[in-house]
N, C-alpha and C positions, 0 to 999 in steps of 0.2 A: 536542605536535606539531600536533594539529588543534584550534585554538581556536575553538569555536563561539560565536556570539553567543546568549546566553540560557542558562537553566538548566532542567534537568529535575527534576521532583518524583519522584525514584525512591524506592522503598521497598526497603531492603536486608534480606535475610533472614539471620537469625542465631539461634543458640540454639533456644529453644522455638518460634520461628517456623517452623522446619522441620517440626515436628509438624503444624501446620496445613496447610502446603504438601503434606506427605505425604498427609494426609487428603483434600485436594482432588484430588490425583493419583489416589488409589485410587477416589474417587467418580467421577472422569472415566472411569476404566477400566471401572467397573461399569456406568455409564450407557451407554458405547459398546458394551459386551458385550450389554446388554439391548436398547438402541435406538440402533443405529449412526448413524441419521440425526440424532438429537438430539445424539449425541456430536460429530459434525462441526459441528453448529450451535453447540455449546458452544465449540469452538475459535474460530469467528468472533466470538462474543460476547465472548470473552476477549482480543481483539486488543490493547486498551489495556494489558493486564496484562504486556506485555513489559517494563514498567518496574518490576515487582516482581522483584528480582534477588538472586542469591546465588552461591555457588560450590560445585560438587560435583567439585572437582578442576580443572574448567574453569568459566568464567563461565556461569551458567545463569539463565534467566528463567522466571517462572511460566507464561507462554504456551508456552514450549518443553516444559515438563513436562506441561502439559495436552495438548498436541499428541501428545507421545510416548505418554501414557497412553491417549489415544483411539485412536491407531494400533494399539497393542497390543490394545485391546478389539476393534477391527475384525478384526485378524489372528486373534484367538481364535475368530472365527465362520467361519473357513475350512471348507468351500469356498463358502459362501453369498456371501461378499464376496471374490472373487478378482479380481486386476487384469485389466482388459480393455484392448485396444488402442484408441488414439485417433490421429487424424491429427497430433496435436501431439508424439507420443512422440519421433521422431528429433530434432526441434529442441529439445525439452526436455532430451534427453540431451546435446546439444551445449552448451546453456546451462549445464548443471551441470558437465560435464567440462571445458569450456573455462575456466570460472571456477576449477575445482579446479587446473588447470595454472597459472593466474595466481597462485593462492594459494601453491602449493608453491614457485614461483620468485620470490615477492615478497621485498622487502628484510627484512620481518619475517614469516616464514612462520607462526609460532604465532598472531600476531594475525590474519593474513589468513585462516587456516583457521577461526578462530572466526567471523569475518564470513561466510565462505563457507557454513558450516553454517547460520547464521541467515538469510542472504539467498537462498541457492540450494537447498541440500540439503533443509532442512525444508519450504519451500514446495513443492518437487517431490514430497516424500512426502505432503504434504497433498493435492495434486492427485490422485495415484494412489489414495489412500485414499478421497477424496470421490467420485471417478469410480467406484470399485468399489462404493461404497455406493449411489449414486444411479442406478446402472443397474437397481436393483430396488426401491428405497425411494422414498417420496414426497419431493418436493423442498421442500415448504413449510417444514420446519424451518430451511432456510437464511434465509428471510425473518426468522424470529424471532431468528436469530443476528445478522443485520444490525441489527435493532432493538435487540438487547441491546448490541451494540458502541457504538451511538450513545448509548444510555442510560448505559452505564458511563462513557464519556467525559464526558457531561454531568454525571453525579452527582459524579465526581471533580473536575470543574471547579467545581461549585457548592461543594463542601467547601473547596476552595482559595480560592474567592472570599470565603467567610465568614471565612477567616483572612487575607484581604488579599494572597494570593500567587498569583493566577490570571493576572496580566498579565505580558507580556514587558517587556524593558528600555525599549521605546519605547511602552508603554501599550496594546498590543494583546492580545487574549485568546489566551493560550497554554495555559491549564489546566495539566495535568501534563506537557505536551510541551515539548520543547526550543525549539521555534519555533512561532509562529502558523501557519506554512505546514504543519507536521505535522498540526495540527488539521484544516486543509482537506483534506490528502491522505487522511485517514481518513474524514471525514464526507461529502465530495462523492460518491464512488462508491457508498457505502452508501445515501445518501439517494436517489440515482438508482435504485438497485435497488428500494428500497421504493416510490418513485413509479411505477416502470415494472413492478412485479410483475404478471404477466399473470393471476393467479388472482383469485377474488372476495375482496374485502376491504371491511370497513366503512370509512366515511370517517375515523373516529377512528384505526383501525389504519394506514391509508395516509398520512393527512396529519399525524397527531400526531407520529410520529417524524420525518417529513420537515421539519415546521416546526422541531422541535428541532435537527435537523441544520443547517438553513439559519440558525438563530439562532446556532449555534456558528461557522458560517462567517462570518456578518456581524460577529460580535465579533472574529474573527481579523483581519479586514480584509486577507485574503490576496488579492492581485490574481491570482496564479496560480490560486488556488482559484476565483475568480470566472470566469476564463477557462475552467477545467475545467467549471464549472457551465453556462456558456453553451454550450460545445461539446456536452456530454452532454445538456443539456436540449433543444438544437436537434435532435439525433438522435432523442430521445424524441418531440418534437413532430412530426417529419416521418414517423416510422415507426409510432407508436403508433396503433392503431385503438381506438375506444371512444366513449362518449357525448361530445357536444359540449362539455359543461362541463369535462371533463377536459382536452380539447385547449386550451380557453381558458385554464385555469389554467397548463398547461404553457407555453403561448406567452407568457403574462404573466411567468412566471418567467424565461424565456429573455430576453425583451426587457429586463426589469429588471436581469438580470445583465449584459447587454451595456452598458446605460447606466451602471451603477455601475462596471463595468470601465473604460469610457472615461473616467469622471471620475477614478478612482483612478490610472489610468495616467498621467494628466497632473497628478496632485497633487504638491505640493512636499513630499517626504518624504526623510529622510536616506538611506534605503536604496533609492533609486530603481534602476530596472533598468539604469542606466548602469554598474553593476558587471558586468553580464553580458558585454558585449563584451570586457572585460579577461580574464575567466575563459575565454571561448570562444577568444580569441586564444592564451592560454597552452595550452589543451587542444590546439589545432591544432598548436602547436609541439611539444608532447610526442608527439603521434601521428606527426608527421613524423620525429622523431628515433627513436622506439621504437614502430613500428607494430604489432608483434606482441603486446607485453605492456604497453605504456604505462608509467606511473610506478609502478604497483603500488597495492594497496588502502591508503587512508589517507595517501598521500604527495603528493596533488595540491597541498595547501596549501604544502608545502615548495617545490614547483616555482614557484608564484606568488611566494612570498617571494624566491626566488633570481632571478627575472626582472624584478622591479619596480625593482631596483637601489637607488639612494639616494633615490628619490622618496618623500618623507616622507608626502605625502597618500595615495599608494597603500598604503604600509605601514600607515597608521592606519585607512583607511576600506575598503580592498579586501581586504587579507590576512585580517583577522578574519572576513570574510564568505565566505571561500574554502575551506571544507572540501572542496568538490568543484566540478566545472565547471558545475553548475546547468543541465544538459541531460541528459536520459535517455541518449541515444546517446553523447554525449561522455564522460559519467561512466563508462558501461559500458566504453568503449574505453580511456580513460586509466587506469582502475583494474583492469579485469578482462580486457583483451586483445581481440584481433581475433576469436578463435574465439567468445568470448562474445557479441560484437556480432553475429556471423553467426547464432548461435543465437537471439538476440532478434529479428533481422530475419525469420528463418524462422518463429518463433512468430507474429509479427504478420501476416506474409503469409498463413500458413495460417489464422489466425483470420479474416481478411477473406474468404478463399475459403469457409470453412465457413459463416460467417454469410450470405454471398451465396447459397449453395446451399440452405440450410434455410429462410430467410425466414419463420420462424414467430414466434410471440410471444416465445419465449425468445431469439431472435436480437436482438430489440429491446432487451431488458434488457442483454444482453452487449455489444451495440454501443454503447449509451449509456455504460456504465461504461468501455469501452475508449476511447471518444472523450474522455471526461473525463480519464482517466489520460494519454493521449497529449498532449492540449492542455496539461495541467500539466507534462508532461515536456519541453515546449519550453523552459521557463524554470526547471525544478527537477528533482528526482529522486523521482518518486512510486512507485518500485518497490524500490529497493535499501535496504530497512529491514525489520526483523523482521515487523511487522504489515502493512506495505504490500505486501510480497512475497506474502503470503497473499491479500490482496485482489486482486492481479494474477492469481494462480492461480485465484481464484474466477471470474474472467471466463471462463477456459478451461473450468472445470467446467460453467458454464452453457451454453457453446457446444457442449460435447461430450455434453450430455444426450441419451440415446436418445429418438427421437421418441415412442415409446410411453409414456415416463415424462413427457415434456413436454406430452403432449396434454391 
């Protein structure tokens, strides 16, 4: 039904492989029980491992198992790590429950509930667990988790490159991901987190992972990723205080990203942004016809196919690139319904208010990541995916840090 362009280098778990996975899950549980802050960091570092997959009655990924083990480890330390309230809670609840309603009423509820679990429920659980931990523990392990995720993506890509399978169908760097854009979705917000980290860091720790992340972005040639980098880098340059050389480097990064973005936006490439208006027009039609629930998860491509008629060019060049509407808000509405869009809008509005009120150094990091995600969200979907949903929740974790822990 959904024919994506590109392939993913997934690793399927079977047989004896489950013993290694079980050992990894036990290790994650023990780590979280002993050092919950490092357990949460392990989840962030393991983001690319959503592509190590198997089945435990339902489709399961290594990332999900590590997250579940870490959450159990955190719960085992009750009451030290008990959930605490945040301004995001009502909207997060609407985000999760609205999407659950859409999943239950979807044309294929079983498939939709699996996506709901990965895209909504588990990231919300991550937020609650991380908020509970970092109300009392040092935040620095999150930095190492971000560095670890960039490193895992880079190492996996290097292994695939050695075997000649790191490029997408059109010659761009995709690594283990289904699309070069997925590489950008992962690396840009985490790179901005490292660059904007407010604590003391050596130049190697700050710029080494950042250079690696930017190199992966450059290889992906993702124009949406460059837009994200430009937006997030601009926020970082405007809000970050520090030595002049840091500001100059950040400004140079932003200017470079803007220039490259301008060049690539006008480049003659087969997958030009001209596909977006067709997808957005289809999304608008779906919303007008079914404003409450949309088309349902994973059914947008069918809507495009049904609406292009007998236009052979559209069937050949648009439909294969139309797994979703390629816009964060349109995808949320057409697949997960009006209530979920309301939850998303509430989360973002509350985030802006929280960051405006606190105006500290942690607000800068969260604002830069949010700006990157939203900029990319204008032309793609940087949230509704296993790993990216957790990165999205990481923004709210940073924004909700108690001032005494962020000092």
